[in-house]
C-alpha positions as CSV (number, residue, x, y, z in Angstrom):
1,M,-0.1,0.0,0.0
2,G,3.0,2.2,0.8
3,N,4.4,1.7,-2.8
4,F,1.0,2.6,-4.3
5,N,0.8,5.7,-2.4
6,I,4.2,6.8,-3.4
7,V,3.2,5.9,-7.2
8,I,0.1,8.2,-6.7
9,Q,2.1,11.1,-5.3
10,Y,4.6,11.0,-8.2
11,I,1.5,11.3,-10.6
12,F,0.0,14.1,-8.7
13,A,3.8,15.6,-8.9
14,I,3.8,15.2,-12.6
15,I,0.5,16.5,-13.1
16,G,1.1,19.6,-10.7
17,F,4.3,20.5,-12.6
18,S,2.5,20.1,-16.2
19,L,-0.2,22.4,-15.0
20,I,2.2,25.0,-14.2
21,V,4.3,24.7,-17.6
22,L,0.8,24.4,-19.5
23,A,-0.7,27.4,-17.8
24,H,2.6,29.4,-18.8
25,E,2.7,28.4,-22.5
26,L,-1.4,29.1,-22.6
27,G,-0.5,32.5,-21.5
28,H,1.8,32.9,-24.8
29,F,-0.6,31.3,-26.9
30,T,-3.5,33.4,-25.7
31,F,-1.8,37.0,-25.9
32,A,-0.7,35.8,-29.4
33,K,-4.0,34.9,-30.7
34,I,-5.5,38.0,-29.0
35,S,-2.7,40.3,-30.9
36,K,-3.5,38.4,-34.2
37,I,-0.1,36.6,-34.3
38,H,-0.1,33.2,-35.9
39,V,0.7,30.3,-33.7
40,I,2.1,27.6,-35.6
41,E,1.8,24.9,-33.2
42,F,0.4,24.3,-29.6
43,F,1.4,20.9,-28.2
44,I,0.7,19.3,-24.8
45,G,3.7,17.4,-23.7
46,F,7.0,16.7,-25.3
47,G,8.5,14.0,-27.5
48,P,7.0,12.3,-30.4
49,K,3.5,13.6,-31.5
50,I,1.0,11.0,-31.2
51,L,-2.3,13.0,-31.5
52,K,-2.5,16.2,-33.8
53,F,-5.0,17.9,-35.7
54,K,-4.8,21.5,-37.9
55,S,-7.4,24.0,-37.3
56,K,-8.7,25.2,-40.7
57,K,-9.7,28.6,-39.5
58,S,-6.5,29.5,-37.8
59,G,-3.9,27.2,-39.3
60,T,-2.7,26.1,-35.9
61,L,-1.6,22.8,-35.3
62,Y,-2.6,21.2,-32.0
63,G,-1.8,18.1,-30.5
64,L,-0.5,15.6,-27.7
65,S,2.9,14.4,-27.5
66,A,4.1,11.1,-25.9
67,F,5.0,12.4,-22.8
68,P,2.3,14.7,-21.4
69,F,4.7,16.8,-19.0
70,G,4.1,20.5,-19.6
71,G,3.6,21.9,-23.3
72,Y,5.0,24.4,-25.7
73,N,3.9,26.6,-28.6
74,K,5.6,27.8,-31.5
75,I,4.9,31.5,-32.6
76,L,5.6,32.6,-36.1
77,G,8.3,35.3,-36.4
78,Q,9.8,35.0,-33.0
79,D,13.1,34.1,-34.8
80,R,13.7,36.7,-37.6
81,E,15.6,34.3,-39.8
82,E,12.4,32.0,-39.9
83,K,10.8,31.9,-43.3
84,I,7.5,33.3,-43.5
85,P,4.8,31.6,-45.4
86,E,2.8,33.2,-48.0
87,G,-0.5,34.9,-46.7
88,Y,0.8,35.4,-43.2
89,G,2.6,38.6,-43.6
90,D,0.5,40.4,-41.1
91,K,0.5,37.9,-38.5
92,V,4.3,37.8,-37.7
93,F,5.5,38.5,-34.3
94,F,8.4,40.9,-34.9
95,K,6.2,43.1,-37.2
96,K,3.5,43.6,-34.4
97,P,3.8,46.9,-32.5
98,F,5.9,46.9,-29.1
99,Y,3.1,46.6,-26.7
100,K,1.6,43.6,-28.3
101,K,5.2,41.9,-28.5
102,F,5.5,42.7,-24.8
103,L,2.3,41.3,-23.9
104,V,2.9,38.0,-25.7
105,I,6.4,37.7,-23.8
106,I,4.9,38.3,-20.4
107,G,1.8,36.6,-21.0
108,G,3.0,33.1,-19.6
109,G,3.9,34.9,-16.4
110,I,0.5,36.7,-16.1
111,F,-1.2,33.1,-16.6
112,N,1.1,31.5,-13.9
113,I,0.0,34.4,-11.6
114,I,-3.7,33.8,-12.4
115,L,-3.3,30.1,-11.9
116,A,-1.8,30.7,-8.6
117,I,-4.6,32.9,-7.5
118,I,-7.2,30.3,-8.6
119,L,-5.3,27.4,-6.8
120,I,-4.9,29.6,-3.7
121,A,-8.6,30.3,-3.8
122,I,-9.1,26.3,-3.9
123,Y,-7.0,25.8,-1.0
124,L,-8.8,28.4,1.1
125,S,-12.1,26.9,-0.1
126,M,-11.3,23.8,1.7
127,G,-10.9,25.4,5.2
128,V,-8.0,26.7,6.9
129,F,-7.0,26.3,10.5
130,S,-7.4,29.5,12.4
131,P,-6.4,30.0,16.3
132,T,-9.1,30.4,18.9
133,N,-8.9,31.7,22.5
134,I,-9.3,28.3,23.8
135,I,-6.2,26.9,25.1
136,N,-4.8,23.8,23.8
137,Y,-1.2,23.7,25.2
138,I,0.5,25.1,28.5
139,E,4.1,25.4,28.8
140,P,5.7,23.6,31.8
141,K,6.7,26.3,34.6
142,S,5.1,29.3,32.7
143,P,3.1,31.7,34.4
144,A,-0.1,29.8,32.8
145,D,1.2,26.6,34.4
146,T,2.0,27.8,37.8
147,N,-1.2,29.9,38.4
148,G,-3.7,27.2,37.4
149,F,-4.7,27.5,33.9
150,L,-6.1,24.2,32.3
151,I,-6.2,22.8,28.8
152,G,-9.7,23.7,27.4
153,D,-10.1,26.8,29.3
154,K,-11.7,29.5,27.1
155,V,-10.4,33.0,27.8
156,V,-13.3,35.7,27.6
157,A,-11.7,38.9,29.0
158,I,-8.4,40.3,30.3
159,N,-8.8,42.8,33.1
160,N,-12.6,43.1,32.2
161,E,-11.8,43.7,28.5
162,K,-13.9,41.2,26.3
163,I,-11.8,38.8,24.3
164,D,-13.5,37.2,21.1
165,S,-10.3,36.0,19.1
166,W,-6.9,34.7,19.5
167,E,-5.5,37.8,18.0
168,K,-7.0,39.9,20.6
169,F,-6.0,37.4,23.4
170,S,-2.3,37.5,22.0
171,S,-2.0,41.2,21.6
172,L,-3.5,42.0,25.0
173,T,-1.3,39.6,26.8
174,K,1.9,41.0,25.1
175,S,0.6,44.6,26.2
176,Y,1.4,43.7,29.7
177,P,5.2,42.8,30.2
178,G,5.9,41.8,33.8
179,Q,2.6,43.0,35.0
180,I,-0.2,41.3,37.2
181,V,-3.1,40.6,34.8
182,T,-6.7,39.1,35.7
183,Y,-8.0,36.6,33.1
184,N,-11.6,35.5,33.2
185,V,-12.0,32.1,31.5
186,I,-14.9,29.8,31.1
187,R,-14.3,26.2,32.6
188,A,-16.8,23.5,32.8
189,E,-19.6,26.1,31.9
190,K,-18.5,28.3,34.5
191,E,-16.8,31.6,34.6
192,I,-13.7,31.9,36.9
193,S,-10.9,34.6,37.4
194,I,-7.3,33.8,37.5
195,E,-4.8,36.4,38.6
196,V,-1.3,36.0,36.9
197,K,2.0,37.8,37.1
198,L,3.2,37.8,33.2
199,L,6.9,37.2,32.4
200,N,8.7,40.0,30.3
201,V,10.1,38.5,27.2
202,N,11.7,41.2,24.9
203,N,9.3,43.8,26.4
204,E,6.2,41.4,25.8
205,G,3.8,39.8,28.2
206,F,4.4,36.1,28.3
207,L,1.6,33.7,29.6
208,G,3.0,30.4,28.3
209,I,0.1,29.0,26.2
210,S,-0.9,27.8,22.7
211,P,-4.3,28.2,21.3
212,Q,-6.7,25.4,19.9
213,L,-7.1,25.6,16.3
214,V,-10.2,25.0,14.3
215,K,-10.9,24.5,10.6
216,A,-13.0,27.4,9.6
217,K,-14.7,27.7,6.0
218,M,-15.0,31.2,4.1
219,G,-17.6,32.8,2.1
220,F,-16.9,33.3,-1.6
221,G,-16.0,37.0,-1.1
222,Q,-13.4,36.4,1.7
223,I,-11.9,33.6,-0.2
224,M,-11.4,35.6,-3.2
225,R,-10.0,38.8,-1.0
226,E,-7.8,36.5,1.0
227,S,-6.4,34.8,-2.2
228,F,-5.5,38.1,-3.9
229,K,-3.9,39.2,-0.6
230,M,-2.0,36.1,-0.1
231,T,-0.7,36.1,-3.8
232,W,0.6,39.7,-3.1
233,D,2.3,38.8,0.0
234,V,4.2,35.7,-1.4
235,S,5.2,37.9,-4.3
236,I,6.6,40.4,-2.3
237,S,8.3,37.9,-0.2
238,Y,9.7,36.2,-3.6
239,F,11.1,39.6,-4.6
240,K,13.0,40.2,-1.2
241,L,14.4,36.7,-1.7
242,F,15.5,37.3,-5.0
243,G,17.2,40.5,-3.6
244,M,18.8,38.5,-1.0
245,L,20.1,35.9,-3.3
246,F,21.8,38.3,-5.5
247,T,23.2,40.3,-2.8
248,G,24.9,36.9,-1.4
249,K,22.7,37.1,2.0
250,I,21.2,33.7,1.3
251,P,23.9,30.9,1.5
252,F,24.3,28.6,-1.5
253,S,23.2,25.9,0.6
254,E,19.8,27.2,1.1
255,A,19.6,28.6,-2.4
256,R,21.1,25.8,-4.7
257,P,19.5,25.2,-8.0
258,V,17.4,22.0,-8.4
259,S,17.4,19.7,-11.7
260,P,14.2,18.3,-13.1
261,I,14.5,15.1,-10.9
262,G,14.5,17.4,-7.8
263,V,11.7,19.3,-8.9
264,I,9.6,16.2,-9.1
265,S,10.9,14.8,-6.1
266,I,9.9,18.0,-4.3
267,F,6.3,17.9,-5.9
268,Q,6.1,14.2,-4.7
269,Q,6.9,15.3,-1.2
270,S,4.3,18.0,-1.2
271,A,1.7,15.5,-2.4
272,S,2.6,13.3,0.5
273,M,1.4,16.1,2.7
274,G,-2.4,15.9,1.5
275,F,-4.3,17.3,-1.4
276,Q,-4.9,20.6,0.3
277,N,-1.3,21.2,1.0
278,F,-0.3,20.1,-2.6
279,V,-2.7,22.5,-4.1
280,L,-1.1,25.2,-2.0
281,F,2.5,24.2,-3.1
282,V,1.7,24.3,-6.8
283,A,0.5,27.7,-6.5
284,L,3.4,28.8,-4.7
285,V,5.6,27.1,-7.3
286,S,3.4,28.9,-10.1
287,L,4.3,32.2,-8.7
288,L,7.7,31.5,-8.5
289,L,8.2,30.3,-12.2
290,A,6.2,33.6,-13.3
291,Y,9.0,35.8,-11.5
292,G,11.8,33.3,-12.2
293,N,11.3,33.7,-16.0
294,F,11.4,37.3,-15.9
295,L,15.3,37.2,-15.1
296,P,17.2,38.9,-17.8
297,I,18.8,35.6,-19.5
298,L,18.0,33.8,-22.7
299,P,16.4,31.6,-23.3
300,V,13.6,32.5,-20.5
301,D,11.2,35.3,-21.1
302,G,13.2,38.0,-19.3
303,G,16.0,37.6,-21.8
304,H,13.5,38.2,-24.7
305,L,12.1,41.2,-22.9
306,V,15.7,42.6,-22.7
307,I,16.0,42.2,-26.6
308,L,12.8,43.6,-27.2
309,I,13.4,46.8,-25.2
310,I,16.9,47.3,-26.7
311,E,15.1,47.0,-30.3
312,A,12.6,49.6,-29.2
313,I,15.1,52.0,-28.0
314,K,17.4,51.7,-30.9
315,R,14.7,51.3,-33.3
316,K,16.2,48.6,-35.3
317,P,16.9,44.9,-34.7
318,V,19.5,43.3,-32.3
319,S,22.3,41.8,-34.5
320,K,21.9,38.1,-35.2
321,K,25.5,37.7,-33.7
322,A,24.6,39.7,-30.5
323,V,21.7,37.5,-30.0
324,Q,23.6,34.2,-30.6
325,I,26.3,35.3,-28.0
326,Y,23.7,36.6,-25.4
327,G,21.6,33.2,-26.0
328,T,24.9,31.0,-25.7
329,A,25.8,32.6,-22.6
330,G,22.4,32.2,-21.0
331,M,22.3,28.7,-22.2
332,V,25.6,27.9,-20.7
333,L,24.4,29.6,-17.3
334,V,21.2,27.4,-17.3
335,V,22.7,24.1,-18.3
336,S,25.3,24.6,-15.6
337,L,23.1,25.5,-13.0
338,L,20.9,22.2,-13.7
339,M,24.1,20.1,-13.8
340,I,25.2,21.4,-10.5
341,G,21.3,20.7,-9.2
342,L,21.5,17.2,-10.6
343,V,24.6,16.6,-8.5
344,F,23.1,18.1,-5.5
345,D,19.8,16.1,-6.0
346,I,21.8,12.9,-6.4
347,I,24.3,13.2,-3.2
348,S,22.0,15.3,-1.1
349,P,18.3,15.4,-2.0
350,F,16.2,18.4,-1.2
351,K,13.8,17.8,1.9
352,L,10.6,19.8,1.9
353,P,9.7,21.1,5.7
354,K,6.5,19.9,6.8
355,M,3.7,22.4,5.9
């Protein structure tokens, strides 16, 4: 049964990673179509093409490859050396205005962000654990322990100020460092008072308890608000982490690259933590891929944006040789990081902390 569960987890891992890549490619595809740029091919997966059909209306070849892992699309005219078929002269990428080309390039990242918002909303819709003002743990020899608090006590007031949430319970307790405080608690359906002298820990009152957690459901409006808020907060955290990475504030051992083998292993580990946590993890990785793709190197989207912006400023194409040098440098960097990641994934596999 254990081996079967691991197989299922790896299947979920592949599906999760493929969903992220597919959303990214779908973003490029969608903005190309909106901009009336011809998409030559749009395939799910990679490897030999096993199913395919060509749209008579658009001329786009759609299909499924042998290994349904991610996806890709080929847009007409992203390579200036490409031969343009007759009748497609007005549907070429490099002939379009700057803003349309810009949207096509960032479209993958936009769709990854949208996917993250949707997945976080799904995660929240399953219910999230939130703390209550009911005591679930008492630290030994703490003020709570020595003054008679019991697990299951519900705190309803502090110094006669009513308490209806853990947040208020916590903030009020912290506001009385080293002071004597009176807690009103409900125990066995009776209200009693307990007088406690709190400790002073870093200029904050310390009682020594942890709250009981309950899984609460949200309404649709709250789910969407929290989903956007959580996406924003995670995005800000990622930008800070990128900054710390490039300034050397994060050690290499904590920011080492990961190979495709390591990526699937990490997804499998997240799947082992339950479906709800897995959904959240896929959302977080989707955001990471969105912003990571904007790094200014080829072959990722950020490298194409650099070329696009330079061409807009110079008002002429970047030379083929310059693009080749830029692309080769980027590929050397990417391949080197993948090889380093592969070595680390073999000798020291990445272990995902419990969520």
